[in-house]
N, C-alpha and C positions, 0 to 999 in steps of 0.2 A: 504494500500500500504506500503510495507517495505521501510525502509530508504535505500538510494543509497550510495554505497561505491566506491571511486575512487582508482584504483590500480596504483602505480607508479613503475618506472623501478627498483628502489632500492629493492623493495619487490618482484617484478616479477622475478628477478634474485637471490634474497637472500633466498627465501623460497623454500624448496624442491618441485619440480614440482608436484610430486604425491600428496602431501598434498594440494598444491594450487588448483589443478584440482578438488580434492574432495570438497574443500571449496566453489568454485564457483557453484557447483551443488546445494548448499543449500542457498547461500547468493546472494543478489542483487548487482552485481559488474559490473562496467563499465571499460573497457580497453580503455584508452584515445588514440586518434589518434596519439598524440605526442610519445607515447610509441612505436607504430609501426614505426614511422619515425626514432626514435633513434635506433631501432634495425636494420633498413635497412642502415642507414648512418654510422653505427658503422664500424670501421676498423677491428673489430674482424671477423675472418674467419667463425665463427659460426652464422653469422647474419641470414642465411636461416633457421637454426635450431631454432633460437629465434622466427622467424616469424611462423614456424611450431607450436611452443608452444602456441603462441597467438591464432592460429586457433583452437588448441585443447581445449584451455580455453573457447573460444566462443562456440565451439560445446558441451562443458560440461555444458554451461548455462550462461556464461558471455555475456556482450553486448559490442559492439563497439561504441566508442564515436565520435561525429562529430569533424572535424578539426576546430581550432579557426577561420580560414578564413571563413568557411561556416557559422559558428554561427554568426559572425559579419555581413556577407552579408545578412543573413536572417533577422536579427534585423533591419538592415538599410533599407531593402526592405519593411518590414511591419511596421516599426516604432513602434514596440512593442517587449516585451521580448520573447525569445524563449520558447517553451513549454517543451522541453527536450533536454539534451545533448546527448541522445542516438540516434545513426544513425541506424535506422532499416534496411535501404537498405544495408548499409555497413555490418551490422550484418548478413543479409541474404547472402551476397556475400561470407563471410567466411564459412557459413554453407553449401553452395551449390557448390562452385567452388573448383577446384583443387589448390594445393599450387602455382603452376606456375602462374595461373591466379590471385591469390591473390597478389603475388609479383608484377606482372605487374600493378595491380590496385593501390597498395600502392606506387609503385615507380613513377607512373604518378602523384599521389597526392603529393608525396614528392618533385618532381621536381618543381611543381607549388608552393609548400610551400616555398622552398628555394628562388625562384625567388622573392617572395614577402617579405619573412621574413628577408633576409639578409639586404636589404635597411632599414627595420624597426630597426634592431639591430644597424646599423650604425647611424641612426637618434637618437637612444637612447643614444649611446655613445656621440654624439654631445650634447644632452641634459645634460648628465653628465658633459661635459665641461662647459656648462653654469652654472650649479649648483656649480661647482668647482670655477669658476670665482667669484661667489657670496661669497664663503667661503673666498677667498683672499680679496675681497672688504671689508668684515666685520672683517678682521683681526682675523679669527677664527682658522687659521692653527696651531698655537702653542697649543691651547687648545685641538684640536682634536688629535694631535700627542701624547699628554700626558694622555688622558683619557683611561679608561679600555675598552677592546674589548668585550663588552657585546652585541652580535648581536641581541638577542631578544628585549632588551630594545631599541636598536637603530632602528630596523625596526618598532617598535610601534611608535617611535618618527617620523619616516618618514610618516607613515599613518596619523598622526595628522598634520604634516607640510603641507600636501597637501590641507587641507580644505580651507585656504584663497586664494589659487592659483588655485583651481579646475576649476572654470568657464573659466578663461583665458586659462588654459592649455588645456581644452577640445575643445575650439574653435580652437586652433592651430592644435590639433590632427585630429579632424573630425568636421569641422564647419557645415556640412550638418545635423548632428544629435544632435548638441549641445543643441538645444531648446527642444528636445524630450526625450533625454536619462534620465533614472532614475536608482536608485540603484537596482531595480528589474531586470535590464538587465545584461546579461553576459558581454556585451561590456563595460558597466560602470566599472565593476570590472577589466576587462582585461586592460583597459586604466589606471586605478588606480594603478595596479600592475606594469605597465611600469614606471609610475612616481616614485614608490618606488625603482625600480631597478636603475633608473637614479640617485637618491639621494644616494643610496648605493655605486654606482660606483664612485661618486664624493667623498664620504667619503674615499673609498679605495685609491683614488689618494692623498687625503690630508694626509692619514695615512702612506702610503708606497711610495708615489711619482710617482705612475703610475696607469693608468687605466688598466682594464683587456684587453687582446688582443681580436681580433674579435672571435677567436675560443672559448675562455673562456666565453666571453659575450654571445655567441649563446647558450652555455650550460646553463647559467643562465636563458636565455630567455625560453629555453625548460623546465627547472624546474618550471618556473613561470606558464607554461600552465597547469601543474598538479594542482597547487593551484587555478588557475582561475576556474577550474571545480567545486570548492566548492561553487561557486555562485549558482549552480543548483544541488548540491549534498549535502549529509549530513555528510560524513566522508571521511577521506583520510588514506590509508594504506601506511605508509612510515617509514623508519628509517634513512632518509637523514637529518643529523644534520647540514650540511653545509649551505643549503639554504631552501630546501622544507619545513621542519618541522618548523623552526622559522618564515618563511614567512607566512605559513598557520596560525600559532598561532597569528601572529601580524595582518594579514589582515582579518581573520575570527575567532575571539575569541570565537564565539558561536558554531563553528563547531568542530567536533571530529577528533582527529588525533590518529591513532593506530599504534603501532610498530609491533605487532604480530597478526596473525589471531586468536589466542586464546583470544585476548583482545576484539574482535568485539562482541558486545552484540546481543541478539536475535532480536532486533528491525530491524536488517539488513537481517534477514532470509526471504526466499521467502515464507515459509509456517509457 
């Protein structure tokens, strides 16, 4: 079985489409659900064209990925890790339906996604407030404001900082699965990444004096979803240096991150 590669929006829009379509014919690539959502909720007038490109990629050989909500629901239902992040039914929908039907399918999913995700983002901002309060309590504000802005080292520090707090944090996030969840679960990594975002937002408040607004926080949460797929994939295709790449390096140091399709090795080829 070839290794699985996750495609993020940065590369989806940054690589000439003709080259990207030829690439997915030969490589094992998953198009994440969040990429479809970002295309549809974009204020860009070409959102329908972006969705058409996704459909063409899938018809060329790429696979469609489950939404994070469905992945979490499945693991919670079975109390076991998911078998795959690839949504075969969703992939088949892109293969067999016309674009209008695809748009309706994804828009329905996106509406449900926003109804659930926005409260999560608000809760994460509240978590960031708690972490920020701890920074004030420990008189760390001055030290943070004078240290260098090395995001990679900082995100690695956040992944390590979660260890002593993990059990308690997990009980607060989802007590129903706290006794069952293990690092082999997608949900385990998804919750871990939320924790890291909360710490990063607290740092931003300490450094600049303000938290990200709800819109910027939701963008960070979307970026996090690409990284979360690495729990069940082998590599990520991205050139996003703001959050995706450093977060992937910090949270999944054993996984591969590629900036260009030319960098992807043969282990990801379908044949």
